[in-house]
C-alpha positions as CSV (number, residue, x, y, z in Angstrom):
1,M,0.1,0.0,-0.1
2,S,1.5,3.6,-1.0
3,P,2.1,6.2,1.8
4,R,-0.5,8.2,0.3
5,T,-3.2,5.7,0.6
6,K,-2.1,4.2,4.2
7,P,-4.9,4.1,6.7
8,L,-4.4,6.2,9.9
9,P,-4.5,4.3,12.9
10,Q,-7.8,3.7,14.8
11,H,-9.0,3.2,18.3
12,D,-9.4,-0.5,19.3
13,A,-12.7,-2.0,19.0
14,L,-14.3,-3.0,22.4
15,S,-14.5,-7.0,23.3
16,W,-18.0,-8.1,24.6
17,L,-16.7,-8.4,28.0
18,T,-15.4,-4.5,27.9
19,R,-18.3,-3.5,26.8
20,A,-20.4,-5.5,29.3
21,I,-18.0,-3.8,31.8
22,E,-18.3,-0.3,30.8
23,V,-22.1,-0.6,30.3
24,T,-22.1,-1.7,34.1
25,C,-19.6,1.1,35.0
26,I,-22.2,3.7,33.4
27,A,-25.2,2.5,35.2
28,V,-23.5,2.0,38.7
29,A,-22.1,5.7,38.5
30,L,-25.1,7.4,37.3
31,A,-26.9,5.3,40.2
32,L,-24.6,6.5,42.7
33,L,-25.0,10.2,41.8
34,T,-28.6,9.9,42.1
35,W,-28.5,8.2,45.7
36,H,-26.2,11.4,46.6
37,G,-28.8,13.7,45.4
38,V,-31.3,12.3,47.4
39,R,-29.0,12.4,50.3
40,F,-28.2,16.0,49.8
41,M,-31.8,17.0,49.5
42,R,-32.5,15.5,52.7
43,M,-29.9,17.8,54.4
44,T,-31.2,20.0,57.0
45,G,-29.5,23.0,58.6
46,D,-28.7,26.3,57.9
47,G,-25.9,27.8,55.7
48,A,-26.6,25.5,52.6
49,W,-26.3,28.5,50.3
50,W,-22.4,28.2,50.3
51,L,-22.8,24.6,49.2
52,W,-23.2,26.0,45.8
53,L,-19.9,27.6,46.0
54,V,-18.4,24.5,47.1
55,A,-20.0,22.7,44.4
56,A,-18.7,24.9,41.6
57,A,-14.9,24.6,43.3
58,G,-15.7,20.9,42.9
59,M,-16.5,21.3,38.9
60,L,-13.6,23.7,38.5
61,S,-11.3,21.2,40.3
62,A,-12.8,18.4,37.7
63,D,-11.9,20.5,34.6
64,F,-8.3,21.2,36.2
65,A,-8.0,17.4,36.9
66,S,-9.2,16.5,32.9
67,G,-6.3,18.8,31.8
68,F,-3.6,17.5,34.4
69,V,-4.4,13.9,33.0
70,H,-4.5,14.9,29.6
71,W,-1.1,16.6,29.7
72,T,0.5,13.7,31.4
73,A,-1.0,11.1,28.9
74,D,0.0,13.6,25.8
75,T,3.6,14.6,27.2
76,W,5.0,11.3,29.1
77,G,4.9,7.6,28.9
78,K,5.0,5.1,26.1
79,E,2.5,3.5,24.1
80,T,4.2,0.2,24.5
81,M,4.5,-0.1,28.1
82,P,2.7,-3.1,29.6
83,I,-0.9,-2.5,30.4
84,L,-1.4,1.6,30.7
85,G,0.6,1.9,27.1
86,R,-2.3,0.2,25.1
87,R,-5.3,0.9,27.2
88,F,-4.4,4.5,28.4
89,L,-1.8,6.1,26.2
90,R,-2.3,4.8,22.8
91,P,-5.9,6.4,22.6
92,F,-4.1,9.7,23.1
93,R,-1.7,8.8,20.3
94,V,-4.2,7.8,17.8
95,H,-6.4,10.8,18.7
96,H,-3.5,13.3,17.7
97,V,-2.8,11.8,13.9
98,N,-6.5,10.6,13.6
99,P,-9.0,13.2,15.6
100,D,-11.6,12.0,13.6
101,D,-11.7,8.6,14.5
102,F,-12.9,9.7,17.9
103,L,-16.1,10.6,16.4
104,L,-16.7,6.8,15.7
105,R,-16.9,5.7,19.3
106,D,-20.3,5.3,20.8
107,V,-21.7,6.4,23.9
108,I,-20.7,3.4,25.8
109,D,-17.1,3.2,24.4
110,T,-16.7,7.1,25.0
111,N,-17.7,7.2,28.5
112,G,-17.4,4.0,30.0
113,D,-13.8,4.4,31.0
114,V,-14.2,7.6,33.2
115,A,-17.3,6.1,34.9
116,G,-15.4,3.3,36.2
117,L,-12.8,6.1,37.3
118,V,-15.4,7.9,39.2
119,I,-17.0,5.0,41.0
120,P,-14.6,4.6,44.0
121,F,-14.8,8.2,44.4
122,L,-18.7,8.3,44.5
123,A,-18.5,5.1,46.8
124,A,-15.8,6.7,49.3
125,A,-18.4,9.8,49.6
126,F,-20.9,7.9,51.1
127,L,-18.3,7.6,54.2
128,I,-18.2,11.2,54.9
129,P,-20.8,12.3,57.5
130,L,-23.1,14.7,56.6
131,D,-23.9,16.0,60.0
132,A,-21.2,18.7,60.2
133,P,-20.3,21.4,58.1
134,W,-16.9,20.1,56.9
135,G,-18.6,16.9,56.1
136,R,-21.2,18.7,53.9
137,A,-18.6,20.8,51.9
138,A,-16.2,17.5,51.7
139,A,-19.3,15.4,50.1
140,V,-20.6,18.0,48.0
141,W,-17.4,19.1,46.6
142,L,-16.5,15.5,45.8
143,V,-19.8,14.4,44.1
144,A,-19.5,17.5,42.0
145,F,-15.7,16.7,41.3
146,C,-17.5,13.3,40.1
147,L,-20.8,14.9,38.3
148,C,-18.8,16.9,36.0
149,G,-16.0,14.6,35.6
150,L,-18.0,11.8,34.5
151,P,-19.1,13.2,30.8
152,T,-15.7,14.3,30.0
153,N,-14.9,12.2,27.2
154,Q,-18.5,12.9,25.8
155,V,-17.8,16.9,26.2
156,H,-14.5,16.1,24.5
157,Q,-16.4,14.5,21.5
158,W,-18.9,17.0,21.2
159,A,-16.0,19.6,20.6
160,H,-14.7,17.7,17.9
161,M,-18.3,17.4,16.2
162,G,-18.9,19.7,13.0
163,Q,-22.8,19.7,14.0
164,P,-23.4,18.5,17.7
165,P,-26.7,18.4,19.4
166,R,-28.6,21.7,19.4
167,W,-28.7,21.9,23.1
168,V,-24.8,21.1,23.3
169,D,-24.0,23.9,20.7
170,W,-25.9,26.3,22.8
171,L,-23.7,25.5,25.9
172,Q,-20.6,25.3,23.9
173,R,-21.4,29.0,22.5
174,R,-21.8,30.4,25.9
175,G,-19.0,29.0,27.1
176,I,-20.1,26.5,29.7
177,L,-19.1,23.4,27.7
178,L,-15.8,23.2,25.8
179,N,-16.3,24.7,22.2
180,R,-14.8,23.6,19.2
181,A,-12.7,27.1,18.8
182,A,-11.1,26.5,22.1
183,H,-10.4,23.0,21.7
184,A,-9.0,23.5,18.1
185,R,-6.0,25.3,19.3
186,H,-4.9,22.0,21.3
187,H,-4.7,20.4,18.0
188,T,-2.7,23.1,16.2
189,A,1.2,23.2,16.7
190,P,2.9,23.2,18.8
191,Y,-0.1,21.0,20.8
192,V,0.7,22.9,24.1
193,A,-2.3,24.7,25.0
194,N,-5.9,24.0,26.2
195,Y,-5.5,20.6,27.8
196,C,-8.6,20.8,29.8
197,I,-11.7,19.0,28.4
198,T,-14.3,18.6,31.1
199,T,-15.7,22.0,30.9
200,G,-12.7,24.1,29.4
201,W,-13.1,26.6,32.1
202,C,-9.4,26.3,33.4
203,N,-7.9,26.6,30.1
204,A,-7.3,30.2,29.4
205,A,-5.8,30.8,32.8
206,L,-3.4,27.9,32.5
207,T,-2.0,28.6,28.9
208,S,-1.6,32.2,29.6
209,L,0.4,31.5,32.8
210,G,2.4,28.5,30.9
211,V,1.2,25.8,33.7
212,F,2.0,22.8,31.8
213,R,5.1,24.4,30.0
214,R,6.6,25.0,33.6
215,L,5.8,21.4,34.6
216,E,7.4,19.8,31.4
217,Q,10.7,22.0,32.1
218,I,10.7,20.6,35.8
219,V,10.2,17.0,34.9
220,T,12.7,17.2,32.0
221,R,15.4,18.6,34.4
222,A,14.7,16.2,36.9
223,T,14.7,12.9,34.8
224,G,16.1,14.1,31.6
225,L,13.0,12.9,29.4
226,P,11.8,14.9,26.8
227,A,8.3,16.0,26.4
228,R,6.0,14.6,24.2
229,G,9.1,12.3,22.8
230,D,6.6,9.3,22.5
231,D,3.9,11.3,20.9
232,G,6.3,12.5,18.3
233,A,7.4,9.3,17.6
234,F,4.3,7.9,17.0
235,A,3.2,10.7,14.5
236,D,6.7,10.0,13.0
237,S,5.7,6.4,12.5
238,V,2.5,7.0,11.2
239,F,3.6,9.6,8.5
240,A,6.8,7.9,7.7
241,G,7.5,8.2,3.9
242,A,4.1,9.9,3.5
243,D,4.0,12.7,0.6
244,H,5.0,16.3,2.2
245,D,2.0,17.5,0.1
246,E,-0.4,15.5,1.4
247,V,1.0,16.2,4.9
248,R,0.9,19.9,4.6
249,E,-2.7,19.6,3.2
250,R,-3.6,17.9,6.4
251,A,-2.1,20.8,8.4
252,R,-3.3,23.3,6.5
253,R,-7.2,22.0,6.7
254,A,-6.8,21.6,10.5
255,V,-5.8,25.4,10.6
256,D,-8.7,26.3,8.4
257,E,-11.0,24.1,10.5
258,Q,-9.8,26.1,13.7
259,H,-10.0,29.7,11.9
260,R,-13.5,28.7,10.7
261,A,-14.7,27.8,14.4
262,Q,-13.1,31.0,15.9
263,L,-14.9,33.1,13.3
264,S,-18.3,31.2,14.1
265,L,-17.8,31.6,17.7
266,R,-17.3,35.6,17.5
267,C,-19.8,36.2,15.0
268,D,-22.5,34.5,17.0
269,H,-21.6,36.8,20.2
270,A,-21.1,39.5,18.4
271,P,-24.2,42.6,18.1
272,P,-25.7,42.6,15.0
273,D,-24.5,46.1,14.1
274,S,-20.9,45.0,14.9
275,V,-21.0,42.4,11.9
276,A,-19.1,43.8,9.0
277,R,-21.5,44.5,5.8
278,P,-20.4,44.7,2.2
279,S,-20.0,48.2,0.9
């Protein structure tokens, strides 16, 4: 097969056992969240108003955590590592060279892994007593963290869709969910911005402060490991021998897509009089 027609790598198909486990994880996570909701509605006492601030902090923490995990998987480790490499790191490598492959994953494949991760935390939240203010704060923060974190991969997938569901598009355009324009920046060279994918709320601050770039420098100085070495090697292996014009064309299309997404976002938020009209 010639380099020009060489297929891009794709995500691994789920076995029937893995799919059954992921369906179970999603069902259990949703059941635990519902149970916690009932517990919280039964809480009595004064000062409940500030728990909304705690919940917001939990949601913000979930977005930061998604960015930290995303940065870690993008930047360090090798896809050839036992267990974690194939199951955890390879999907990130594939996603960077074939982003559209993510759109082929169904709702179970997209959300099952994260559901499995939040279950232990949701279970642990039942051990926190609700009869004291500190306990209420801790439980609400942890459950809000899990509630916001659970659909992380789904929100990420929506940010890759040209036409997401209308209600999702409405939330994206108002900055409540990660939008296409913001996430497109992550897929544009040098690929070091906007790692947070749960809501995207933390991206502007973390990117402007260069938080992850500074962390990379610290890790590299301490270990001698190059940042994104495996990610770059995986991309090189995929495009090795490929026609340079084809590679440039793919990059051009990615940049054009980012520009269109940003322009669409600006036009949707601009007042009518500010939209340029032909003279």
